[in-house]
C-alpha positions, -999 to +999 in steps of 0.1 A: +702+580+049+724+559+072+722+526+058+743+514+086+723+524+113+690+516+096+705+474+097+719+480+132+682+494+143+658+477+130+680+443+123+693+445+162+656+450+171+636+420+154+663+399+163+662+408+201+623+403+197+626+372+180+649+357+208+624+372+235+592+356+225+584+327+209+568+318+174+533+314+179+534+348+199+553+360+167+523+349+145+501+363+166+512+393+171+517+403+132+479+389+128+474+414+154+494+441+134+470+436+107+441+435+122+441+471+137+443+485+103+410+466+092+376+471+104+371+460+141+354+423+137+340+432+177+303+444+171+297+479+189+279+484+220+249+487+207+247+464+182+252+443+211+224+450+226+201+449+202+207+416+197+207+401+232+174+420+233+161+398+204+175+369+216+153+379+249+121+383+233+124+351+216+134+330+247+099+350+266+077+337+235+091+304+235+101+289+265+135+300+278+177+300+271+170+265+253+149+283+222+184+301+214+198+275+197+200+292+161+223+320+175+242+334+153+278+314+155+292+346+141+286+371+162+312+385+182+339+357+170+317+327+179+316+343+217+278+348+220+271+312+204+292+296+228+280+319+258+244+303+251+258+268+250+278+271+283+246+284+295+222+258+279+248+234+292+251+245+333+215+256+336+232+275+362+240+313+358+273+315+389+290+284+369+280+297+335+295+332+345+327+315+359+334+296+325+325+326+302+350+353+327+376+327+327+376+323+289+372+366+285+401+368+307+424+345+288+417+368+253+423+397+273+455+382+284+466+369+248+462+405+233+482+419+262+511+394+247+502+410+210+507+447+226+539+435+246+554+420+218+551+456+202+558+473+236+591+449+241+604+467+208+599+498+210+620+498+240+647+479+227+650+501+194+663+530+210+688+511+229+700+497+194+699+535+182+727+538+210+747+515+202+741+526+162+757+563+180+786+544+192+795+529+168+796+564+148+814+579+180+843+551+176+845+560+139+849+595+144+879+593+170+893+566+151+891+596+116+900+622+141+925+634+122+904+639+091+882+668+095+861+663+068+855+623+079+843+636+114+815+654+101+804+621+081+808+601+114+785+620+132+762+623+111+763+588+110+764+585+152+733+609+152+709+593+127+712+559+143+696+577+170+674+590+156+660+562+132+659+542+171+638+564+185+614+572+158+606+538+155+601+532+190+575+561+188+562+564+156+551+526+155+560+503+185+545+522+210+514+535+190+510+499+176+512+488+204+489+509+225+461+504+196+461+467+199+456+475+240+424+496+231+410+473+213+413+447+239+392+467+263+366+477+231+360+435+230+367+433+265+340+453+274+310+437+245+324+400+255+309+415+296+280+427+281+270+394+260+279+376+293+257+398+314+232+393+284+228+360+288+229+356+326+201+378+325+181+356+301+186+325+318+171+350+349+139+355+325+143+389+332+122+410+307+138+423+275+127+461+286+143+450+317+178+435+301+180+467+276+179+489+308+204+465+319+231+467+295+228+501+280+247+512+313+278+498+291+274+525+265+279+551+294+318+540+300 
């Protein structure tokens, strides 16, 4: 166990990461780390299709999208309720699409920043491992007349690099990729919801909407 290497790698990486980002993004990044170990909050494509087809049937029977005021406010993190609300207010598919696509884009950018936080840490930690290695080499050279001390110093140097590379590739990069994957899955479902709401606005039949939205399952 190389305590100095751990302090240099973890301490240096955390300090540099804190300086590299804002407090708000740090809090969001920590929350994103917790989220990847929890069950996904975003519904599956199948669940979203079933929900939208059911809404289309309600709208068809009760006079259009204005009949969907009781939409589940928690579905897809509230995005479905938001999409229906925008559709009711705008009453125009082009305007509805523009508003909701911008919201989806903003959500995706926020999650991308969370992923970049860990990707940055993954880039920094091997560099601090190298700094620990250089300290170990300096210690080795300062004790070059003592063969017993040289071995200990080289062990410190090598393990520092090991800690830096290991922290990057076993934690930072996988977490960043997992966050990115969750973002892609969420974006797919949100885009599906957007298309479903637009189809309901257009008065398409539930069967046609189901056929349209099932195409997202092939992606």
